[in-house]
C-alpha positions in Angstrom: 75.9 -28.0 -38.2 73.7 -24.9 -38.7 70.6 -26.9 -38.2 71.8 -28.3 -34.9 72.6 -24.8 -33.8 69.0 -23.8 -34.7 67.5 -26.7 -33.0 69.5 -26.3 -29.4 68.3 -22.4 -29.8 64.6 -23.3 -30.1 65.1 -26.0 -27.2 66.6 -23.3 -25.0 63.7 -20.9 -25.8 61.1 -23.4 -24.9 62.8 -24.3 -21.6 62.6 -20.5 -20.8 58.9 -20.2 -21.6 58.1 -23.3 -19.4 60.0 -21.7 -16.6 58.2 -18.4 -16.9 54.7 -20.2 -17.1 55.5 -22.0 -13.6 55.8 -18.7 -11.7 52.2 -17.1 -13.1 49.1 -17.5 -11.1 46.9 -20.5 -12.3 43.8 -18.5 -11.1 42.8 -14.8 -11.3 41.5 -14.8 -7.7 45.3 -15.6 -6.8 46.2 -11.9 -7.7 44.1 -10.9 -4.7 46.8 -10.5 -1.6 46.0 -12.4 1.8 44.7 -10.1 4.2 46.9 -9.9 7.5 45.3 -11.5 10.8 43.6 -9.4 12.8 45.3 -8.1 16.1 43.7 -9.7 19.2 43.4 -7.7 22.7 46.8 -7.2 23.9 48.6 -7.4 20.4 50.4 -4.5 19.2 48.1 -2.3 16.9 44.9 -3.5 18.6 42.2 -0.6 19.2 39.9 -0.9 22.1 36.3 0.2 21.6 35.9 3.7 22.7 33.8 3.8 26.1 30.7 5.6 26.0 30.9 9.2 27.4 27.3 9.6 28.3 26.7 9.2 32.1 24.1 6.8 33.5 21.3 8.9 34.6 19.5 8.6 37.9 16.1 7.4 37.5 13.1 9.4 39.0 11.0 7.3 41.4 7.4 6.4 40.7 5.3 8.0 43.5 1.6 7.1 44.2 0.0 8.9 47.2 -1.1 6.3 50.1 -4.1 8.2 51.2 -4.1 6.6 54.7 -0.8 7.4 56.0 -0.9 9.6 59.0 1.8 11.4 61.2 3.8 9.0 63.6 2.0 10.5 66.9 -1.4 10.4 65.0 -0.7 6.8 64.0 -0.4 6.0 67.7 -3.4 8.1 68.8 -5.7 6.3 66.2 -5.2 2.8 67.9 -8.4 0.7 67.1 -9.9 3.8 65.3 -7.8 3.1 62.3 -10.5 1.4 60.2 -13.1 4.3 60.8 -10.3 6.8 59.8 -9.7 4.9 56.4 -13.4 4.6 56.0 -13.7 8.4 56.2 -10.6 9.0 53.7 -12.5 6.7 51.3 -15.9 8.5 51.6 -14.3 11.9 51.3 -12.4 10.7 48.2 -15.6 9.2 46.7 -17.6 12.3 47.4 -20.0 10.6 49.9 -22.2 12.4 52.2 -21.8 10.4 55.2 -19.8 7.4 56.6 -20.8 5.1 59.5 -18.5 4.5 62.5 -18.0 1.8 65.2 -18.5 3.9 68.0 -18.6 7.7 69.1 -14.8 7.4 70.4 -13.8 5.9 67.1 -15.4 8.4 65.3 -13.9 11.4 67.3 -10.4 10.0 66.9 -11.1 9.6 63.1 -12.3 13.2 62.7 -9.3 14.5 64.9 -6.7 12.9 62.8 -8.5 14.2 59.5 -7.6 17.7 60.4 -4.1 16.6 59.5 -5.3 15.3 55.8 -5.0 17.3 53.1 -8.4 16.7 52.0 -9.7 18.8 54.8 -9.4 21.8 52.8 -12.6 20.9 50.8 -14.5 18.3 53.1 -15.4 19.1 56.7 -16.5 16.0 58.8 -19.1 16.2 61.5 -20.2 13.6 64.0 -24.1 13.4 64.1 -26.2 10.4 65.8 -23.4 8.0 65.5 -22.3 8.7 62.2 -19.9 11.2 60.5 -21.6 13.7 58.1 -19.5 15.4 55.3 -19.8 18.8 54.1 -17.9 19.9 51.0 -16.8 23.4 50.0 -16.9 22.7 46.1 -13.2 23.5 45.6 -10.4 21.0 45.2 -10.4 17.2 44.8 -8.2 14.3 46.3 -7.0 13.7 42.7 -6.0 17.2 42.3 -4.1 17.2 45.6 -2.7 13.4 44.9 -1.5 14.5 41.4 0.7 17.7 42.7 2.1 15.4 45.4 3.1 13.1 42.9 4.9 15.9 40.9 6.9 17.3 43.9 8.0 13.9 44.9 9.3 12.5 41.7 11.1 15.8 41.0 12.8 15.1 44.3 13.5 11.5 45.0 15.1 8.9 42.7 14.6 5.0 42.6 17.9 4.3 44.2 17.8 7.2 46.7 18.9 6.0 50.3 16.7 7.3 53.1 19.0 10.4 53.9 19.1 11.5 50.1 15.3 11.1 50.2 15.2 13.4 53.2 17.5 15.7 51.7 15.5 15.9 48.3 12.2 16.5 50.1 13.5 18.9 52.4 15.1 21.0 49.6 11.9 20.8 47.5 9.7 22.3 50.1 12.0 25.2 51.2 13.2 26.1 48.0 10.3 25.7 45.6 7.3 26.9 47.8 6.7 30.4 48.6 5.8 32.0 51.9 2.7 33.8 52.0 0.2 34.2 54.8 -3.4 34.2 53.7 -6.8 33.2 55.1 -6.6 30.6 52.3 -3.9 28.7 53.4 -4.0 25.0 53.7 -1.9 22.0 53.0 -3.9 21.6 49.9 -3.1 24.9 48.6 0.6 24.6 49.6 1.1 21.5 47.5 -1.2 22.5 44.5 0.0 26.3 44.3 3.4 26.1 46.1 2.1 28.9 48.5 1.7 29.0 52.4 2.7 30.1 55.7 4.9 28.3 58.6 2.2 26.3 59.4 1.8 24.9 55.7 5.4 24.6 55.2 5.8 22.4 58.1 2.8 20.3 56.9 4.0 20.0 53.5 7.4 18.5 54.6 5.6 16.3 57.4 3.4 14.9 54.7 5.8 14.1 52.3 8.2 12.6 54.7 5.8 10.1 55.9 4.4 9.3 52.5 8.2 8.4 51.4 8.6 6.3 54.5 10.3 8.6 56.8 8.5 8.7 60.3 7.6 12.2 61.2 5.1 14.6 63.3 4.2 18.2 63.2 5.8 20.6 66.2 5.1 23.7 67.3 6.4 26.7 69.9 7.3 30.4 69.8 10.2 31.9 67.6 10.5 35.9 68.5 7.1 35.6 70.5 5.4 34.6 67.4 3.8 31.0 66.8 6.1 29.1 64.7 5.8 25.6 63.1 8.3 23.0 62.2 8.6 18.9 61.7 10.4 16.2 63.9 11.4 13.2 62.1 13.4 10.0 62.5 16.4 9.2 60.7 18.2 6.1 61.4 16.8 5.6 64.9 17.3 9.3 65.9 14.6 12.4 66.0 15.7 15.6 64.7 14.0 19.0 64.0 13.6 20.1 60.4 12.5 23.8 59.7 11.7 24.5 56.1 10.3 27.9 56.8 13.5 29.2 58.5 15.4 27.7 55.6 13.4 29.3 53.0 13.6 32.7 54.6 17.5 32.3 55.4 19.0 30.8 52.7 16.1 30.5 50.0 16.0 26.9 50.5 19.8 26.7 49.5 21.1 25.6 52.7 21.0 23.2 55.3 21.1 25.2 58.3 17.9 24.1 59.8 18.2 20.3 58.7 18.4 17.8 61.4 18.9 19.9 64.1 19.2 18.7 67.7 17.1 20.1 70.7 20.3 22.5 71.5 20.4 23.9 68.0 16.7 24.3 67.8 17.2 26.6 70.8 20.1 28.4 69.2 18.1 29.2 66.2 15.5 31.1 68.1 12.9 28.7 69.1 12.2 28.4 72.7 11.6 25.3 74.7 9.5 23.6 75.6 7.6 23.0 72.3 4.4 20.8 71.4 4.0 18.0 68.9 0.5 16.7 67.6 -2.6 18.8 67.7 -6.1 18.6 69.7 -6.5 15.5 71.5 -3.1 14.1 70.8 -1.0 17.2 71.5 2.1 16.6 73.9 4.4 19.0 75.5 8.4 18.2 75.6 11.1 19.7 77.1 13.8 17.6 74.9 13.3 14.9 72.1 16.0 15.2 69.9 19.5 14.8 71.6 21.6 13.3 68.6 24.0 15.8 67.2 25.2 14.3 64.2 23.8 16.7 61.5 24.7 19.6 63.7 28.1 18.8 63.4 28.0 18.2 59.7 25.6 21.0 58.4 26.3 23.9 61.0 26.1 27.1 59.2 26.2 25.5 55.5 24.2 28.1 53.8 24.5 26.8 50.1 24.9 22.9 49.2 24.5 20.7 46.3 23.3 17.2 46.9 25.1 15.6 44.0 22.6 12.9 43.4 24.0 12.1 39.7 27.5 11.5 41.3 26.1 9.2 44.0 24.5 7.2 41.1 27.7 7.1 39.0 29.5 5.7 42.3 26.5 2.9 42.4 26.8 2.4 38.6 30.6 1.8 38.6 30.5 -0.4 41.8 31.6 2.2 44.6 28.6 1.3 46.7 30.2 2.4 49.8 30.9 5.7 48.6 27.3 5.9 47.2 25.8 5.1 50.9 28.1 7.4 52.7 28.7 10.5 51.2 26.8 13.8 51.0 28.3 16.7 49.0 27.9 20.4 50.2 29.3 23.7 48.7 32.5 23.3 50.8 33.0 19.7 51.8 32.0 16.2 51.6 31.1 14.5 55.0 29.9 11.0 56.0 26.2 10.9 56.4 25.2 7.1 56.8 
């Protein structure tokens, strides 16, 4: 009997041991807990990747001078003499002493338009025996001027700039970054390379930069307070307007838009009497009226400080708000449609 009790007790202990062995892992790897599944987008607890806080920066344009570009009125005047003008420009830039011309009339037109060229500061052409002789002053070079112009444009115009933004940027660059200084040494060349000049040079610089960047323009002059005064007439969106960087520089230090895109009536209001003259020499023309559109008069009347927020415009474009990018211009006091 005692032996049977011991046998039963041993059997029960074995059963307990076997039951315990069945609940233990058969492999040490089973001791590692199974990870929970990753939450998918939209599930509770899903963490969105943080968006970059860095704003896309506008990209400056890449500008290279087109040495053959001339004012809109000079282009018409040149006509068939265009080839001789380009040959003259090539000769000057290469330091040559003469260049042949098709005929006397063609040579005269080429030399007349060369007076607007920035390279006339160091090269003086003269027509002799059917050819154009070139005398050099020994100061300045075409490459130096082109490099200075490149610096100005690439600091004012961006790759995605529309035409109005390009005009605003160039107008601001000339009216705020150049210094008014009367001097016998003044020229378009000095204005661009040294940032100094008088009223004629302010106008010549803006005229040059507008034409180089696809904005057709021409020089204009008349009287202001009985003094000779120069400015620019340029075309935007099919309409002609007056632009006066000299008055802007003197009035607002280039921080305003009071003399940007003026109509004829506003041009008179600012103190320049009618009529006025465009072009020079053989292609001068006198006008009583030329700029009738008043869009910018309404937008920018008496704006003496402004900020063309180019970065904001490019943010519009980067995030898909193309209409806002194309039609908004910010000033210090308001935003107005401009395109």
